C-alpha positions in Angstrom: 30.5 38.4 -73.5 33.7 36.7 -74.4 35.7 34.1 -72.4 39.4 35.0 -72.4 42.7 33.1 -72.4 45.5 35.1 -70.7 49.2 35.0 -70.9 51.6 34.7 -68.0 54.9 36.6 -67.7 57.6 34.5 -66.1 59.9 37.2 -64.6 62.6 36.0 -62.2 60.9 37.6 -59.1 57.7 35.7 -59.5 56.3 32.8 -57.5 56.3 29.3 -58.9 52.9 28.4 -57.4 50.9 31.5 -56.1 49.0 32.2 -59.3 48.3 28.5 -59.9 47.0 28.0 -56.4 44.8 31.1 -56.6 43.2 30.1 -59.9 43.5 26.4 -59.9 45.9 26.2 -62.8 48.6 23.5 -63.3 51.9 24.0 -61.5 54.9 25.4 -63.4 58.6 25.3 -62.4 59.1 28.7 -63.9 58.4 31.8 -61.8 54.9 32.9 -62.7 55.1 36.7 -62.0 52.1 38.3 -63.8 49.0 37.1 -65.4 48.0 39.8 -67.9 44.3 40.5 -68.6 43.7 43.1 -71.2 44.5 44.4 -74.7 48.1 45.5 -74.4 49.8 44.6 -77.6 52.8 43.2 -75.7 50.7 40.4 -74.3 47.1 40.6 -75.2 44.4 38.3 -73.9 42.8 36.2 -76.5 39.1 35.3 -77.1 38.9 31.7 -76.1 36.5 30.6 -78.8 38.4 32.1 -81.8 42.0 32.8 -80.6 41.7 36.4 -81.7 43.7 38.9 -79.7 41.6 41.2 -77.6 43.2 44.3 -79.0 42.3 43.2 -82.5 38.7 42.4 -81.5 38.2 45.8 -80.0 39.8 47.6 -82.9 37.4 45.8 -85.3 34.5 47.8 -83.8 35.7 50.1 -81.0 32.3 51.9 -80.6 30.6 48.6 -79.9 33.1 47.2 -77.5 34.2 50.4 -75.7 31.3 52.7 -76.3 31.7 56.1 -78.1 32.9 58.1 -75.0 35.8 55.7 -74.2 36.6 55.0 -77.8 36.8 58.8 -78.7 38.8 59.7 -75.6 41.3 56.8 -75.4 41.1 54.9 -78.7 41.8 51.6 -76.9 40.9 49.7 -73.8 42.5 52.2 -71.4 43.4 49.8 -68.6 45.3 46.6 -68.0 44.6 44.2 -65.1 47.1 41.7 -63.7 47.4 39.1 -61.1 50.8 39.8 -59.6 52.7 37.3 -57.5 56.0 38.6 -56.0 58.2 36.1 -54.2 61.2 38.5 -54.2 61.5 42.3 -54.7 60.6 43.9 -57.9 62.7 46.8 -59.1 62.5 50.2 -57.5 60.7 52.2 -60.1 58.8 55.3 -61.2 56.3 55.8 -64.0 56.1 58.9 -66.1 53.2 61.4 -66.5 51.3 61.4 -69.7 53.2 64.4 -71.0 56.6 62.9 -70.0 55.6 59.6 -71.7 54.6 61.2 -74.9 57.8 63.4 -75.1 60.0 60.5 -74.0 58.5 58.1 -76.6 58.9 60.6 -79.4 62.4 61.5 -78.3 63.6 57.9 -78.3 61.8 57.2 -81.7 63.7 60.2 -83.1 66.9 58.8 -81.8 66.2 55.5 -83.7 66.0 53.3 -80.5 64.1 50.1 -81.3 60.9 49.7 -79.3 62.2 46.3 -77.9 65.7 47.6 -77.1 66.8 46.7 -73.6 68.0 50.3 -73.0 64.8 51.9 -74.1 62.9 53.8 -71.4 59.6 54.5 -73.1 57.9 51.5 -74.7 54.8 53.5 -75.5 53.4 57.0 -75.3 51.1 56.5 -72.3 51.4 57.0 -68.6 51.0 54.2 -66.1 49.2 55.1 -62.9 48.2 52.0 -61.0 46.5 50.4 -58.0 47.2 47.2 -56.1 44.6 45.2 -54.2 46.1 42.7 -51.8 44.9 39.1 -51.8 46.8 38.3 -48.6 49.6 39.9 -46.7 51.4 42.2 -49.1 54.5 44.3 -48.5 55.5 47.3 -50.7 57.6 50.4 -50.7 55.8 53.6 -51.8 57.0 57.2 -51.7 59.6 58.9 -49.6 59.8 59.1 -45.8 60.3 62.2 -43.8 64.1 63.0 -43.7 64.0 63.0 -39.9 62.8 59.3 -39.8 65.6 58.3 -42.3 68.2 60.2 -40.2 67.1 58.3 -37.1 67.7 55.0 -38.7 71.1 56.0 -40.1 72.2 57.4 -36.7 71.1 54.1 -35.1 73.4 52.1 -37.4 76.2 54.7 -37.8 78.3 53.6 -34.7 78.7 50.1 -36.2 79.9 51.3 -39.6 83.6 51.6 -40.5 85.9 53.0 -43.2 84.5 54.2 -46.5 81.0 53.0 -45.5 81.0 55.3 -42.4 82.2 58.2 -44.5 79.5 57.7 -47.1 76.9 57.4 -44.4 78.1 60.8 -43.0 77.7 62.3 -46.5 74.2 61.0 -46.8 73.3 62.4 -43.3 74.7 65.8 -44.4 72.6 65.8 -47.5 69.4 64.8 -45.6 70.0 67.6 -43.1 70.3 70.2 -45.9 67.3 72.4 -46.6 67.3 72.2 -50.4 65.4 69.2 -51.7 67.1 66.8 -49.3 65.3 63.7 -50.6 66.2 64.5 -54.2 69.8 65.1 -53.3 69.9 61.9 -51.3 68.4 59.9 -54.2 71.0 61.4 -56.5 73.8 60.6 -54.2 72.7 57.0 -53.7 72.2 56.3 -57.5 75.4 58.0 -58.6 77.8 57.3 -55.7 79.3 54.2 -57.2 81.5 51.9 -55.1 81.3 53.8 -51.9 77.5 53.5 -51.9 77.7 49.8 -52.6 80.1 49.4 -49.6 77.6 51.3 -47.4 74.7 49.2 -48.7 76.5 45.9 -47.9 77.8 47.0 -44.5 74.4 48.4 -43.5 72.7 45.1 -44.3 75.4 43.2 -42.5 75.1 45.3 -39.4 71.3 45.0 -39.3 71.6 41.2 -39.7 74.1 41.0 -36.8 72.0 43.2 -34.4 68.7 41.6 -33.2 67.4 45.0 -32.0 67.9 46.6 -35.4 66.5 43.5 -37.1 63.2 44.0 -35.2 62.6 47.4 -36.6 60.2 47.0 -39.6 62.0 49.5 -41.9 65.5 48.1 -41.3 64.2 44.5 -41.5 62.9 45.2 -45.0 66.1 46.8 -46.0 68.0 43.7 -44.9 65.5 41.5 -46.7 66.0 43.3 -50.0 69.7 43.1 -49.5 69.5 39.4 -49.2 68.5 39.3 -52.9 70.5 42.3 -54.1 73.6 42.5 -52.0 75.6 45.8 -52.3 72.9 47.2 -54.6 72.3 51.0 -54.4 68.6 50.1 -54.3 69.0 48.8 -50.8 69.7 52.4 -49.7 66.9 53.7 -51.9 64.6 51.4 -49.9 65.8 53.0 -46.7 64.5 56.4 -48.0 61.0 55.0 -48.7 57.9 54.2 -46.8 57.2 50.5 -46.0 53.6 49.7 -46.7 52.0 46.5 -45.2 48.6 45.5 -46.7 46.2 42.9 -45.4 43.8 41.0 -47.7 41.2 43.4 -49.0 43.3 46.6 -48.7 44.5 48.6 -51.6 46.9 51.4 -52.5 47.1 53.8 -55.5 50.4 54.9 -57.1 50.5 57.9 -59.4 53.0 59.3 -61.8 56.4 60.2 -60.3 55.8 58.1 -57.2 58.8 56.0 -56.4 57.7 52.5 -55.4 58.5 48.8 -55.3 56.6 45.6 -54.5 58.5 43.4 -52.2 56.4 40.3 -51.7 52.8 39.1 -51.9 49.9 38.3 -54.2 47.5 40.9 -55.5 45.3 42.3 -58.2 47.0 45.1 -60.0 45.1 47.5 -62.3 46.9 50.2 -64.3 46.7 52.4 -67.4 47.4 50.4 -70.6 51.2 51.0 -70.6 54.5 49.3 -70.0 56.6 52.4 -69.2 59.0 51.9 -66.3 62.0 53.8 -65.1 64.1 51.7 -62.7 66.3 52.8 -59.9 67.6 49.7 -58.2 67.0 46.1 -57.1 67.2 45.0 -60.7 69.6 43.7 -63.4 67.6 45.6 -66.0 68.5 49.0 -67.6 68.7 51.9 -65.2 68.7 55.5 -66.6 69.6 57.6 -63.5 69.2 61.1 -65.2 65.8 60.2 -66.6 64.6 58.7 -63.4 65.7 61.7 -61.4 63.9 64.0 -63.8 60.5 62.4 -63.4 60.6 61.4 -59.7 58.6 63.4 -57.2 60.9 63.9 -54.2 58.7 65.4 -51.5 57.9 63.1 -48.5 54.4 61.8 -48.1 52.3 58.9 -46.9 51.2 56.1 -49.2 47.8 56.6 -50.8 45.5 53.9 -49.3 42.3 53.5 -51.2 39.0 53.3 -49.2 36.4 50.8 -50.3 33.1 52.3 -51.5 30.3 49.9 -50.5 27.8 49.1 -53.4 25.9 46.7 -51.3 26.5 43.6 -49.2 29.8 41.9 -50.2 30.2 44.3 -53.1 32.8 47.1 -53.0 34.3 49.6 -55.5 37.8 51.0 -55.4 38.2 54.2 -57.4 41.6 55.8 -57.5 42.0 59.4 -58.8 42.8 58.2 -62.4 40.4 58.3 -65.3 41.4 55.0 -66.9 40.2 52.4 -64.4 38.5 51.4 -61.2 38.0 48.0 -59.5 34.8 46.3 -58.3 35.2 43.4 -55.9 32.3 41.0 -55.2 33.3 38.7 -52.4 30.5 36.5 -51.1 31.1 34.4 -48.0 29.9 30.8 -47.6 26.1 30.7 -47.6 25.6 33.7 -49.9 24.8 31.6 -53.0 22.1 33.2 -55.2 22.9 36.8 -54.3 22.6 39.1 -57.3 24.7 42.2 -57.9 24.9 44.9 -60.6 28.3 45.3 -62.2 30.0 48.7 -62.7 31.2 48.2 -66.3 31.4 51.5 -68.2 33.4 51.5 -71.4 34.1 47.8 -71.6 35.2 45.7 -68.6 37.2 42.5 -67.7 35.9 40.2 -65.0 38.1 37.5 -63.3 36.7 34.9 -60.9 39.2 33.7 -58.3 36.9 31.6 -56.2 33.6 29.8 -56.6 31.4 30.7 -59.6 29.1 33.4 -60.9 26.5 33.6 -63.6 26.7 36.8 -65.7 23.6 38.1 -67.5 23.3 40.9 -70.0 22.1 41.8 -73.5 20.1 38.6 -73.7 23.2 36.4 -72.8 23.9 34.3 -69.9 27.5 33.1 -69.1 28.9 30.9 -66.3 32.3 32.1 -65.0 34.2 29.7 -62.7 37.4 29.9 -60.6 40.3 30.8 -62.9 38.1 32.1 -65.8 37.9 35.6 -67.1 35.5 37.4 -69.4 35.6 40.6 -71.5 32.3 42.5 -71.2 31.5 44.9 -74.0 30.2 48.4 -73.2 26.6 49.6 -73.2 25.1 46.7 -71.3 23.6 46.5 -67.8 25.2 43.4 -66.4 23.9 41.4 -63.5 25.9 38.8 -61.7 24.7 36.0 -59.4 26.9 33.9 -57.2 26.6 30.2 -57.4 27.7 27.1 -55.6 27.8 26.5 -51.8 31.2 28.0 -50.9 32.8 31.5 -51.0 32.9 33.2 -54.4 35.0 36.2 -55.5 34.8 38.2 -58.7 37.1 41.1 -59.7 35.8 43.5 -62.4 38.1 46.2 -63.8 36.4 48.9 -65.9 36.9 52.5 -67.0 35.6 55.4 -64.9 32.8 57.3 -66.6 34.3 59.6 -69.2 34.0 63.4 -68.5 34.6 66.4 -70.7 37.9 67.1 -69.2 41.1 67.0 -71.3 43.2 63.9 -71.0 45.1 63.7 -67.7 48.8 64.7 -67.7 49.6 63.3 -64.2 
């Protein structure tokens, strides 16, 4: 077992204090957006005792640290865990499938695009399915709404629109009423419509702001909120096309390849395949490649995929999305549960993060105390037991790989 030191990414949408308050770290005036826990070469965790990067440690003996099944199948720690703190909207985005990522990465390599180039779409050859576990109230956008629901909102605002904005709204309504991929056509119109779309986005937000009745509607309220950070951005209209998802603490959603989504605000634990591939479609100042995003986005309507908790015992739940690379175990003991012992689900190497209280980890003849704000890498092939300590609540998150099957690598 190895204590870890983890790097924080200071993106502009991050919170200045949410991660610090959660983990008991010192405050920072920069926006702390993501704490990365894993072996991604872009920001690997480091072994606290030696300073060695976790990806280097694992590559020194992958069978020991990952076990043969995971090492043979993935060749690396296949997941990345993050603490994500969004104080303002993240970009509207889509992640490629495994096949799309491999082809895109090779295509951009052949074109001579540097891996760190701002206009590069594919940073690696891996897909990036993910899940988000809410640590408090969390608001996101995920997937497309039914066209009828979108039309109802547009028709409610339409009488208050004027000029070019009204004409563009009528065009969007016409597209959504068509029978041939209406959501795909609407997305294309919004992302390629230029100045008329920007005028509609701005006027739409202004009208919602000026009308108390419209502002009380959850979907329109979130559209207005996003526009407050990105005025006249086409992403404001993309947000109108999408499902608003509100999570309470302890709830989780899964996001597969091709799913259009955005996190709007909140604090959560995010687990994903070990990749940094993102295609963006709005609410961002970063590179947007509209043709590529349209090519990989799934445009059928559907409800967000909420993940049920699988009880493993008292105060011990497992969240298992339909992705091979990862799952998340949550041990959350209330006040008075000191001394309870739980078995960890830790196939193929795991990372544990303590966000409250303390725990004692035992396995392979070792014993290690993990306190609030501390994290640990757990090598494969060991039956780990964890005991909560102290007198108050204690919470431990454990990300690990699902048991490897004989199936071919996923392409979704």
